[in-house]
C-alpha positions, 0 to 999 in steps of 0.5 A: 846771250850777252849778259848786257842784253836784257830785253825783259828788264823791268821798266817804266817810262819816266813820268811826263811831268818829271825831269829827274835823271833817276825816277821811282817806280809808281808801284813802289815798294815792290817787296813789303816788309812782311812778304814772308812769315819770318820777316820783320823787313826786307831791304838792301837786296841784290838781283840778277838775270837768271834762266830767262827770269830773275833771282836774287839774295835778299836781306831779311831781318826776322822777328827776333831782329836777326839779320840774314840772307834769303834766296828769291825768284821772280818771273819779271823782276818785280813780283818776287817769291822768297824762301822763308828760311835763310840760305844755308851756307856750306862751309869747308872750314867749321870756323866760318860756320858761326853766325853773327849776322849777314846783311846788305848782299850784292850778287853778280855772274862772274866767269862761271858762277854767281858770286855773293858778297855781304857784310858778314859778322866774324868778330865784327863786320867784314866782307863774306864771299860765297857762290852759287850756280842755281840759287839753291845750294850756296858755298861759303868761300872766305872772309875777304878782309879783316874786320871792320869793313862793309859794302864789299862789291865785286867788279863783273870781270877781272881787270889786268888778270885780277879780281877787284872789289870795293870795300868801305873800312869802318868800325864796329858801330853805326859807322860815323865815317867811311871812304871807298877803297879797292882791293885786288886778288888773284884767286878771290881768297887772298886780297891786297894791293889796296887803293883809295878810290874816293872819300866824303865831300860836302852836303849829301855825302859829307859823313860817309860813302859806300859802293852800291851795286856792281859797277856797269862797264861802259866805253867811257869807264866804270859807272858806279852808283854809290850811297852818301850819308849826311848827318842831320840834326835828326840823324843820318840821311842816306841818298845815292849818286854816281861816279865814273872810274877808269877802266884799267885803274878803277881807283882813279875817278874820271868824273863824280857827280856833285848832286845826288840822283835820288834822296829819301823823299817818299813815305816808304823812304822816310818812314820805317825802322831806319828813317830817311834811307835810300840804299842801292844794292843792285842794277839791271842793265840792257845795253841796246836800249841803255835802260838801267833798273835800280833796286834799293832799300827804303828806310831799312824796311822795304825794297823799291825800284828806280829807273834811269838811262845810261846816257843821261846818267853819264851826262849828269855825272859830267855836268855836275862833276865835283871830284 
């Protein structure tokens, strides 16, 4: 089956009164903070189609407030069963087995397996890369980049024969800055040819930005949903918007939406362990209908869903272009 064809995509039509390009699921949040006994919160997680249903890797902060990754399965992409124990990573090099933290995963099917990227604690935050074939056994591949870095997001195919990945160079704290870059690799281990993609702008994305879900390939370019952060008088506010990138040179921005698509405005986005956060980490896309389902974290506490249509998002990015 063409991976862009997903007839069982989770979906809810836009409310009759709404004119939003991205709208929320009426039964949000779909995953509460305490779905499994060990969790303090479950958020910023990644989902993919798997064997006619859905699987994913979920950020679960436990009751010690350790950040780790758990596997999960769902028949419909909405109702989830998560493993109570974190993923065990088989590490060929014992140096890589030491655990500091693991958080904010992204998952995609690429060539013959499911790759996972996440923010990995190795003398500070960096980008860990691993893979699985069945979401039961997981292999750690390597840390892609030096600390300090976050928001490692792979492209769903090679470009000009190379693997390509977004990242956001940062620092060791709750980063008060950050732009999006691209790196390239021949083998998913050695990364270089780093290119600047885009930086901060005014308003909702004035403090820092970072890649969100795996980009969606369209005839017009790569559609990237990304988060942007505003520093308010009461702290950071995380919203998300979109940009369109060149298919062959994805560090070149074709269009960039000037306004956000979704900002924290509901109780589950405004109230939680980290208030005022809507943080996208995954999309599902059904090409025949143009339907897009977005998984995002609310207030660093719960997992929620939003919906959009490809043609409307592309029109929005062009009409509000602010690159």
